[in-house]
C-alpha angles and dihedrals in degrees: 000000000000091000091053093049091053091047093053090044091054093047092050090049093051092047091049091049093049091047091048091051101041109031091078089052093049092049089051092049091050095049092049085076092052116129094203124091088221107087096206097045119073111227102174135284116306141149092213098116092048089061094047093049090055087058096047102107092184093058095039092052093049089047092053092048092048094050092050091049094047095049095045095043094046092048091050093044090051092055095043093040092049094053089048095048093047090053093049096045101042102034096061100189129012136148108289095009093134092048092046092051089048094051094047093055096037094095088062095063100026113099112254091234091062093043092049091045094049092047089049092054092048090052092050091050090049092049093050090049092049094048092049093046120098093202104035099039091111091064093069112134137181130228111275139086095355096047093048090047090054092051096046092046088054092050096043097043090066093058092044093052092052092047094047094043091053090051092047090051090057094052125103105244089199090083090058092043091050090052089048092052090051090058100260116154119243091246093050090046091052095050097038103040112008101042096052090049094052095039093105092055090048091053090046089050093048092050092046090048091055089052094048092048093049091047099048117107104153100056093040090051090057098043101038124100136197109315096010104097115149125219097262089051091053091047093049092050094049094046090053088061093050140291114307123201090218091062087063088055095047093048091048091054091049092049091052095046095045091044092051093049091049095047093045091046094049090046095057092040091054090044093054093044089052091053094049090048091049091049090047090051092048092049090049090051094048092051090049091049093046091050092049094055094051113105 
């Protein structure tokens, strides 16, 4: 009886949590097909706002800018985060390792206002230095794509480092040690053995980086310049003037695209993990069989 009560309580808690998370999204998706200009009043089914969104150059430009920043910053964060995670996971103790680990993960717990303000001050100092330099004056740059990319790369790198480091901690180092004993170079070991094994973590970090970049408003607001408004900035500015039906359409498209990417990524990751587990079981069974046939 107690077991049944606990089971029903867990199921009810799961259902309540899922409803709390997804009912607002379902309502938003339904009202994206609303014919009325009033967001909160249902006026019948219509694709009107989808057509108007596709003709809204302000939103489309902001979306294109956000997608470019998200892809480039996630790619850079995966490369830098992988290097940082590999150093933390494989070099067990070195001078300043604790400080290095803390500094790498600091952007995760640092308020985005502080991160954006500190990045903005750094950019101001670099601009002043370049303007006063007789040799580097041609490198002067304005706030825009590059500065937002720097801020998002810094933010995403912390998450990628944690994910990849956790994956490296789960790997069996005997594979790398065996390859080293056979004379393989460290770079070849990394690309041949380590990289394929941590590929699921890299893909997860890349997808998470795209989501974080597309979701960021605070850091982009500090680091953007004239003509470089990202999608969250445009949405926030429009929402402040009142609810716009096109925002429901835009949010619906983003939900569908991100959900598709996440589901597809998880499917391939689970498929690859199942294949690796199956190969490991087969190798174990073959070893057991070979040991049993020995005299």
